N, C-alpha and C positions, 0 to 999 in steps of 0.2 A: 345160641339164640339170645338176642338182646331182650331186655325187659319190654321194650316197645313192641317187638315182634310177638312176644308171648301174650301181651295184652290184646293185640290185634287178633291173634288166633283164638283166644278165649272169647273175645267179643263175637267173632264170627260163629263160634260153636254155640254160644248163647242164642244168637239170632236163629241159627238152624233149629235149635231146640224149641224156640218159641213157635216158629213156622210149623214144624212137625207136630207139635202138641196142638196147635190151633186146627190143623188139618185133621188130626185124629179125633179131636173133640167134635168138630163139625161133621165128620163122617158118622160118628156114633150118635150124636144128639141134635144135629142141625146147627146152622150158623147162629141162631138165636142164643144157643148155649155158650157161644164163644164170647166171653167177656174178659176184660183185663184181670178182673178179680179171680175168675176161674182159672185162667192161664197162670197167673202168679201162684195160685195154690198148687196147681199141677206140676209146675216146673220148680217150685220151691225157691222162687225169687220174689222180691217185693214188686209191687206195681210200678214204683219209680224206675226200677231196672227195665221193665218192659217198655216204659215210655222213653227210656234212653235209646231204645232201638227203633220203636215204632210210635208215631204220634197217636195212634188209636187203632181201632178195629179195621177201619177202612184200609190203612196201610198194611195191616196183617193180611187182609183179604187179597190185596194186590200182590203181596209176596207169595201167597199160596197160588194165585193165578199165574204168576210168572213161572213158578216151579212146575205147575201143572201143564202149562203150555209147552214147556220143554219136553215133558214126558209124553204129551200127546203127539208132538212132532216126531219124537223117536219111535213111538208105537206105529204111527202111520208109515214112516219110512221103512221100518223093519218089515211090516206086513207087505208093503209094495215091493220091496227088494227081493223077496223070495217068490213072488208071483211071476208067471211066464206070460208075457204079452200084455198089450194095453187093457183088454177087457178084464183079465185076471187081476191086473194091478189096481184098476179102479174098484173092482168088487172087494179086493183085499183092503184097500184104503177105507172103503165105506164100512166094512165089518170092524176094522180096527177102531175107527172113529166112534161108532156106536157102542162097541165093547168098552172103550175107555169111558164114555159117558155113563154107561150102566154100572161099571165097577167103581167109579169115582164120582158119585153124584155131587158131593159137596165141593170137590175141586172143580168139576164141570161148572157148577153154579158160580164159583169164584171167578172163573175165566169169562163166562158168557152172560151171567144173569145179575150178579151183584156189582155194586159200585166199589171197585178197588182203587179208584183214582187213576186208572190207566187209560191212555188214549189209544183208540183203535183207528186204523186207516188214516193216520196222520204221519207227518214227518217225524214227530217225536214219539211215535209208537215204540215201546220197548222191544229190544231185539228178540226175546223169546216169543212174543206175539207175532212179530213179523216172520220168524222162522216157522212157527206153526202154520201160518198161511202158506209160506213157501213150500212146506212139506206137502200140502194139498196140491199146490200148483204144479209141482214136479210131475205128478202122475196125471192130473186132470188137464194140464195145458196141452198135452199131446193128443187129447181126444176132443178138444174144443170144437173142432170142425172148421172148415174153410170160411173165412170172413168173420169168425167169432173171436173176439178178444179173449185170450186165455185167462186173464185176470177176472173178467166179467163172468165167464163160464164157471170159474172156480168159486166165485162168490155165490153164484146161483146154486151150484151143487152143494156147497157148504151150507147154504140156507136150508136146502132140502134135508140134509143130514141133521142139522140142528132141530128142525121141525120134527123129524122122526124121533130123535132122542128125547126131546122135551114132551112130546105128546104121548110117547110110550110110557115114559116115567110117570106122567100124570094120570095114567090109566085111561087115556082117551083112545089109544090104539092098543089092540091086543098084542102082547109081546111075542106070542107064538107065530105071528105073521111077519116078523122082522126080516127073515130071509127072503120071502117073496117080494117084500118091499125093496130090499137091496137089489134083487134081480131086475125088478121093474125100473128102478132108478138108473141102473147101469145100462139096461137095454134101451130105454126110451129117452132118458135125458142125455146120457153120454153116447148113446147109439154106437156102442162097440160090441 
């Protein structure tokens, strides 16, 4: 291995450490606790080292969002892949989405609530964000219905899931009614 390859590998490892530490700190204490000073202390590198990887907190949030979007896509695909039939796939997708949001609130916020400097629904949208939407579209497109654009249906279903996730987390909806909400969403919106 050349010196250049070793330096690149070490740089990538440091970057992964920064993102993992930011994510851990955000999940434990919220995004307000994620500062370059806190991160530098936790990973035992200087603040200039952090700035050599990320220009600031916004870029760190964006990196966490991209990692989280890839995980969300994988969770949705895995859940849908073991379900039998369109209705079961849509219900599994909804449960996986809501479960991800519940288990990873800070990551979910990084993807959908906070400014990570990422473009959504544009040509320059990063691949992990496009793939997360594609993971939803794969199951939802098949139940969109005649004359309904699959992408538009997926956006609407996703918006409903996002609303359920954020309202439940905020205490505006009782969590014990999540399953009846999923069933209602699948039966009435997806009509499968």
